C-alpha positions in Angstrom: -10.9 20.9 18.9 -8.4 20.9 16.1 -6.1 17.9 16.2 -2.9 20.1 15.8 -3.4 23.7 16.9 -0.9 26.2 15.5 2.4 26.5 17.3 2.5 29.1 20.1 3.6 32.7 19.6 6.8 32.7 21.6 8.6 35.4 23.7 11.9 33.6 23.0 13.2 36.7 21.1 12.9 38.7 24.3 15.0 36.2 26.4 18.5 35.9 25.2 19.5 32.3 24.9 16.0 30.9 25.3 15.3 30.2 21.7 15.4 26.6 20.4 18.1 26.6 17.8 17.3 29.0 15.0 13.6 29.1 15.8 11.5 31.5 17.9 10.3 28.7 20.1 11.0 29.0 23.8 13.1 26.4 25.6 11.5 27.4 28.8 8.0 26.8 27.4 9.0 23.4 26.1 10.5 22.4 29.4 7.4 23.4 31.2 5.1 21.4 28.9 7.3 18.3 29.2 7.5 18.7 33.0 3.7 18.9 33.2 3.5 15.8 31.0 5.6 14.0 33.5 3.3 15.1 36.3 0.3 13.9 34.3 1.6 10.3 34.3 3.4 10.4 37.7 1.7 13.1 39.9 3.7 14.2 42.9 0.6 14.1 45.1 -2.2 11.5 44.9 -5.4 12.4 43.0 -8.0 13.6 45.6 -10.6 11.5 43.7 -8.5 8.5 44.4 -7.7 7.7 40.8 -4.6 5.6 40.3 -1.6 7.1 38.5 -2.1 7.7 34.8 -5.7 6.5 35.1 -7.3 9.6 33.7 -8.8 8.9 30.3 -9.2 12.5 29.2 -6.7 15.4 29.0 -7.6 18.8 30.3 -8.0 21.3 27.5 -5.0 23.4 28.4 -2.7 20.4 28.5 -4.0 19.0 25.2 -3.6 22.4 23.5 0.0 22.7 24.7 1.1 19.1 23.9 -0.5 19.5 20.4 1.6 22.6 19.9 4.7 20.5 20.7 3.4 18.0 18.1 3.4 20.7 15.5 6.7 22.2 16.6 8.4 18.8 16.4 8.3 19.0 12.6 11.2 21.5 13.0 14.6 19.8 13.2 15.9 22.1 15.9 12.9 21.4 18.1 13.2 17.7 17.4 16.8 17.7 18.5 16.0 19.7 21.6 13.3 17.1 22.5 15.8 14.4 22.0 18.3 16.1 24.3 15.6 16.5 26.9 15.0 12.7 26.7 11.5 13.2 25.4 11.4 9.6 24.1 11.9 8.3 27.7 9.1 10.5 28.9 6.9 9.1 26.1 7.8 5.6 27.2 6.3 6.5 30.6 3.2 7.7 28.9 2.8 4.4 27.0 3.4 2.5 30.2 1.1 4.4 32.5 -1.4 6.5 30.6 -5.0 5.3 30.0 -5.7 8.4 27.8 -5.8 7.4 24.1 -5.5 11.0 23.0 -2.3 11.5 25.0 -0.8 8.3 23.6 -1.7 9.3 20.0 0.0 12.7 20.4 3.2 11.2 21.9 3.5 8.6 19.1 2.8 11.4 16.6 5.6 13.5 18.1 8.0 10.6 17.9 6.9 10.1 14.2 7.8 13.7 13.5 11.2 13.4 15.3 11.9 10.2 13.3 11.9 12.1 10.1 15.4 13.3 10.9 18.1 10.7 10.3 20.1 11.0 13.5 17.1 11.0 15.7 15.6 8.1 13.8 18.7 6.1 14.4 18.6 6.8 18.1 14.9 5.9 18.4 15.4 2.7 16.3 18.4 1.5 18.3 16.5 1.8 21.6 15.3 -1.8 22.0 12.9 -1.1 24.8 11.3 1.8 23.0 11.1 -0.3 19.8 9.2 -3.1 21.5 6.8 -0.7 23.2 6.1 1.0 19.9 5.3 -2.4 18.3 2.9 -3.1 21.1 1.0 0.0 20.1 -0.1 -1.9 17.0 -2.3 -3.9 19.4 -4.0 -0.7 20.5 -7.8 -0.3 20.1 -7.6 3.4 19.3 -7.6 4.1 15.6 -5.8 7.5 15.8 -3.0 5.9 17.8 -2.7 3.0 15.3 -2.5 5.5 12.5 0.4 7.4 14.2 2.1 4.2 15.1 1.9 3.0 11.5 3.2 6.4 10.2 6.2 6.1 12.6 7.0 2.6 11.5 6.8 3.5 7.8 9.1 6.5 8.5 11.7 4.2 10.1 11.4 1.5 7.5 12.0 4.1 4.8 15.4 5.0 6.3 18.0 2.6 4.9 20.3 3.0 7.9 17.7 1.5 10.3 15.3 -0.4 8.1 16.9 -3.7 8.9 16.7 -3.1 12.6 12.9 -2.8 12.4 12.5 -5.7 10.0 14.4 -8.0 12.4 12.4 -6.6 15.3 9.1 -7.3 13.6 10.3 -10.7 12.4 11.0 -11.7 16.0 7.7 -10.3 17.3 4.8 -12.5 16.1 2.1 -10.3 17.6 2.8 -7.7 14.8 1.5 -10.2 12.2 -1.7 -10.8 14.2 -2.3 -7.1 14.9 -1.7 -6.0 11.3 -4.0 -8.7 10.0 -6.7 -7.8 12.6 -6.5 -4.1 11.4 -6.7 -5.1 7.7 -9.6 -7.5 8.2 -11.8 -5.4 10.6 -11.0 -1.7 10.3 -13.3 0.6 8.3 -10.9 3.6 8.7 -9.6 4.1 5.2 -6.7 6.3 6.2 -5.5 3.7 8.7 -5.9 0.9 6.2 -3.8 2.8 3.7 -1.0 3.5 6.1 -0.9 -0.1 7.5 -0.9 -1.3 3.9 2.1 0.9 3.1 3.9 -0.6 6.1 3.2 -4.2 4.9 4.2 -3.3 1.3 7.5 -1.8 2.6 8.2 -4.8 4.8 7.5 -7.3 2.0 9.6 -5.3 -0.4 12.5 -5.1 2.1 12.6 -8.7 3.3 11.4 -11.8 1.4 12.0 -14.0 4.4 9.6 -12.0 6.5 7.0 -12.2 3.7 7.4 -15.9 3.5 6.9 -16.2 7.3 3.7 -14.2 7.1 2.5 -16.2 4.2 2.9 -19.4 6.2 1.5 -17.9 9.4 -2.0 -18.6 10.6 -1.8 -20.0 14.1 -3.5 -18.3 17.1 -1.2 -16.3 19.3 -1.5 -14.3 22.4 -1.1 -10.7 21.3 -0.7 -8.6 24.5 -3.0 -7.6 27.3 -6.6 -6.8 26.9 -8.5 -4.3 29.0 -8.5 -6.7 31.9 -4.8 -7.5 31.5 -5.6 -11.1 30.5 -4.0 -12.5 27.3 -6.1 -11.7 24.3 -6.2 -14.3 21.5 -7.0 -13.3 18.0 -8.5 -15.5 15.3 -6.5 -17.8 12.9 -5.6 -15.1 10.4 -4.4 -15.8 6.8 -2.7 -13.0 5.0 -4.5 -13.1 1.7 -8.1 -12.8 3.0 -7.0 -9.9 5.1 -5.4 -8.1 2.2 -8.5 -8.7 0.1 -10.8 -7.3 2.8 -8.7 -4.2 3.2 -8.5 -3.7 -0.6 -12.3 -3.9 -0.8 -12.6 -1.2 2.0 -10.3 1.3 0.2 -11.1 0.6 -3.5 -13.9 3.3 -3.7 -12.4 6.0 -1.6 -8.7 5.9 -2.0 -7.1 5.0 -5.4 -3.6 5.2 -3.8 -4.6 2.8 -1.1 -5.9 0.3 -3.8 -2.6 0.7 -5.6 -0.8 -0.3 -2.3 -2.8 -3.4 -1.7 -2.6 -4.6 -5.3 1.2 -4.2 -5.1 1.2 -6.3 -1.9 -0.6 -9.1 -3.8 1.9 -8.7 -6.6 4.8 -9.1 -4.2 3.1 -12.3 -2.9 3.1 -13.8 -6.4 6.9 -13.4 -6.7 7.3 -16.5 -4.6 5.6 -19.9 -5.2 4.3 -20.0 -1.6 2.6 -16.7 -2.3 0.9 -17.9 -5.4 -0.3 -21.1 -3.6 -1.6 -18.9 -0.7 -3.8 -17.2 -3.2 -5.0 -20.2 -5.4 -4.7 -23.3 -3.2 -8.1 -22.7 -1.5 -10.7 -22.5 -4.3 -12.8 -20.0 -2.5 -9.9 -17.7 -1.8 -8.7 -18.0 -5.4 -12.2 -17.2 -6.7 -12.5 -14.2 -4.3 -9.1 -12.9 -5.5 -9.9 -13.4 -9.2 -13.4 -11.8 -8.8 -12.0 -8.7 -7.2 -9.2 -8.2 -9.7 -11.6 -9.1 -12.6 -14.1 -6.5 -11.4 -11.5 -3.8 -11.1 -10.1 -4.3 -14.6 -13.5 -4.9 -16.3 -15.8 -2.5 -14.5 -13.7 0.2 -12.7 -10.4 0.9 -14.3 -9.6 2.1 -17.8 -13.2 2.0 -19.0 -14.6 2.6 -22.5 -15.9 6.1 -21.5 -12.5 7.1 -20.0 -10.1 9.2 -22.1 -7.0 7.2 -23.2 -4.7 9.3 -20.9 -6.3 7.5 -17.9 -3.9 4.7 -18.5 -1.1 7.0 -17.4 -2.8 7.7 -14.1 -3.7 4.0 -13.5 -0.5 2.3 -14.9 1.0 1.1 -11.6 -2.2 -0.3 -10.2 -3.1 -2.0 -13.5 0.4 -3.5 -13.7 0.0 -5.0 -10.3 -3.5 -6.4 -10.9 -2.6 -7.9 -14.3 0.6 -9.4 -12.9 -1.4 -11.2 -10.2 -4.1 -12.3 -12.7 -1.3 -13.6 -15.0 0.3 -15.6 -12.2 -3.1 -17.1 -11.2 -4.0 -17.9 -14.8 -0.7 -19.7 -15.4 -1.1 -21.8 -12.2 -4.8 -22.6 -12.1 -6.3 -22.9 -15.6 -8.4 -25.9 -14.4 -10.3 -23.8 -11.9 -13.9 -22.9 -12.9 -13.5 -19.2 -12.2 -10.7 -19.0 -14.9 -12.7 -20.8 -17.6 -12.5 -18.8 -20.8 -16.3 -18.7 -21.3 -16.5 -16.5 -18.2 -13.5 -14.2 -19.1 -14.1 -12.8 -22.5 -14.8 -9.3 -21.1 -11.3 -9.5 -19.5 -9.7 -10.1 -23.0 -11.7 -7.1 -24.2 -10.3 -5.0 -21.3 -6.7 -6.1 -22.0 -7.0 -5.0 -25.6 -8.5 -1.7 -24.6 -5.6 -1.1 -22.2 -3.2 -1.7 -25.2 -5.3 0.6 -27.4 -5.1 3.4 -24.7 -1.3 2.8 -24.3 -0.9 3.3 -28.1 -2.7 6.6 -27.8 -0.5 7.6 -24.8 2.6 6.6 -26.7 1.8 8.8 -29.6 1.1 11.7 -27.2 4.4 11.1 -25.3 6.3 11.2 -28.6 4.6 14.5 -29.5 5.4 16.0 -26.1 9.0 14.8 -26.3 9.5 16.6 -29.6 7.9 19.8 -28.3 10.2 19.8 -25.2 13.3 18.4 -26.8 15.4 21.1 -25.2 14.0 20.7 -21.7 16.0 18.1 -19.8 13.5 17.7 -17.0 10.7 17.2 -19.4 12.6 14.4 -21.2 13.3 12.7 -17.9 9.6 12.7 -17.0 8.6 11.3 -20.4 11.3 8.5 -20.1 10.0 7.6 -16.7 6.4 7.4 -18.0 7.5 5.3 -21.0 9.3 2.9 -18.6 6.2 2.3 -16.5 4.0 2.0 -19.6 6.4 -0.6 -21.0 6.1 -2.6 -17.8 2.3 -2.5 -18.1 2.4 -3.4 -21.8 4.7 -6.4 -21.1 2.5 -7.8 -18.4 -0.7 -7.1 -20.4 0.7 -8.9 -23.5 1.8 -11.9 -21.5 -1.6 -12.4 -20.0 -3.4 -11.7 -23.2 -1.2 -14.2 -25.2 -1.9 -16.9 -22.6 -5.6 -16.3 -22.7 -5.8 -16.3 -26.5 -4.1 -19.7 -26.5 -7.0 -21.1 -24.4 -9.8 -19.9 -26.6 -12.1 -22.4 -28.3 -14.4 -21.8 -31.2 -17.3 -21.4 -28.8 -15.4 -18.8 -26.7 -14.4 -16.9 -29.9 -18.0 -16.8 -31.2 -19.1 -15.5 -27.9 -16.4 -12.8 -27.9 -17.4 -11.8 -31.4 -21.1 -11.6 -30.4 -20.3 -9.5 -27.3 -18.1 -7.1 -29.3 -14.9 -7.9 -27.5 -13.4 -9.3 -30.7 -13.6 -7.6 -34.0 -11.1 -6.5 -36.7 -10.0 -3.4 -34.8 -9.4 -5.1 -31.4 -7.8 -8.1 -33.0 -5.5 -5.9 -35.1 -4.5 -4.0 -31.9 -3.8 -7.3 -30.1 -1.7 -8.7 -33.0 0.2 -5.5 -33.4 1.3 -5.7 -29.8 1.8 -9.4 -29.5 3.9 -9.9 -32.6 6.5 -11.1 -33.1 7.3 -12.2 -29.5 4.0 -14.1 -29.0 3.8 -15.5 -32.6 2.7 -19.0 -31.5 -0.2 -17.6 -29.4 -1.4 -15.4 -32.3 -1.1 -18.2 -34.8 -3.0 -20.6 -32.5 -5.8 -18.0 -32.0 -6.0 -17.3 -35.7 -6.6 -20.9 -36.4 -9.6 -20.9 -34.0 -10.8 -17.6 -35.4 -10.8 -19.0 -38.9 -13.4 -21.6 -37.7 -15.5 -18.9 -36.1 -15.2 -16.1 -38.7 -13.3 -16.9 -41.9 -13.7 -13.4 -43.3 -12.2 -11.8 -40.3 -9.3 -14.2 -40.2 -8.6 -13.5 -43.9 -8.6 -9.8 -43.3 -6.2 -10.1 -40.4 -3.8 -12.2 -42.5 -3.8 -9.5 -45.1 -2.9 -6.9 -42.5 -0.2 -9.1 -41.0 1.6 -10.9 -43.9 4.0 -12.8 -41.6 1.0 -14.8 -40.4 0.0 -15.8 -43.9 3.5 -17.1 -44.7 3.2 -19.7 -41.9 -0.4 -20.9 -42.5 
């Protein structure tokens, strides 16, 4: 059965005053579906089979079809307002409290998610403390479709500036949210769910540094709501970084946007000292993080057989990854996994990113000239230039720090492997000078010991270096 069948053909036009707002949907039909929904969770007569109220785990086909039509119709603002006036959120509260049917719970959360897309309704839903708490409890659900719709609803509310703080505060005061989110990130194989949960975490961390700090420091076992037998269910001692890494590994192959989200979460962690320490303090965790990011940069993103324009597509995820690598490199240079002898391919990848950006920069200039009279075109180019500049700044900072750590042995290895040659070094110098003059000068001294001829050629191409030697 389709998840969301098409909305019903209505006879509303034939009944004056029956139409919902400016739509052709029938008020009477919507009333009847919501009334039947109430009867599903609170039947007027006992079930002949002796089942307790709301204990049915499956919807009958007709009811599922009709409530799915309401789900689709709720994307229309007039319908959403009508459902609000009919107190549909209160009905859904009853569903969440009594229903044992995962599909029904998923649909009701999905309808609320559609209704929350409209500002006034979102404010009403958000200010209902009871409903807010019940919705957060849905994050402890074992049903992936329900978790997906709950995450979508939370992201919608967090994206509304008028109510975002209400949800941040509610989540901050509800420790079970941390445990449930970490459990999803660390154990789910549902890529769509992982991406949506990641977007929620990313939004939360972006909105509230205090909440991010609390989650970084978290890690104690908590009781997170009733299990199937209504006894408290205790989850493991979660740490935020391993959960993020596990989720990132799950989405990296199937969903580039999801990988971008989780890399940005890691980048947000590195904006505070506690976040950097959460990544690097435990050697195994630091090594796991470095290895993942290293593999992404050196083996998956912006590869030699990719066209240079690929850097445009990957600029945001690359900026996040390189920002985290830079923070780790600056704080943990004594760790074995950061030793330069193991990271020459990373230097090669950083220079390749700069080379690709040079190509994109020339292309952007050409496009700008061609569309000089098109205002929207210029805006797009300027925005692209802004993101590329951020990537370039982060890339240059990391490259300059790594070049300063190179020894003669490292440099010989880089020359042998092809990561360092006149072309790549020229590109590096072109981008690093004059801001990182000290780093370039330090590297040139080491390079002179490894390859005097190459060092002399580079001095000729960059006369400012020769003056200071």
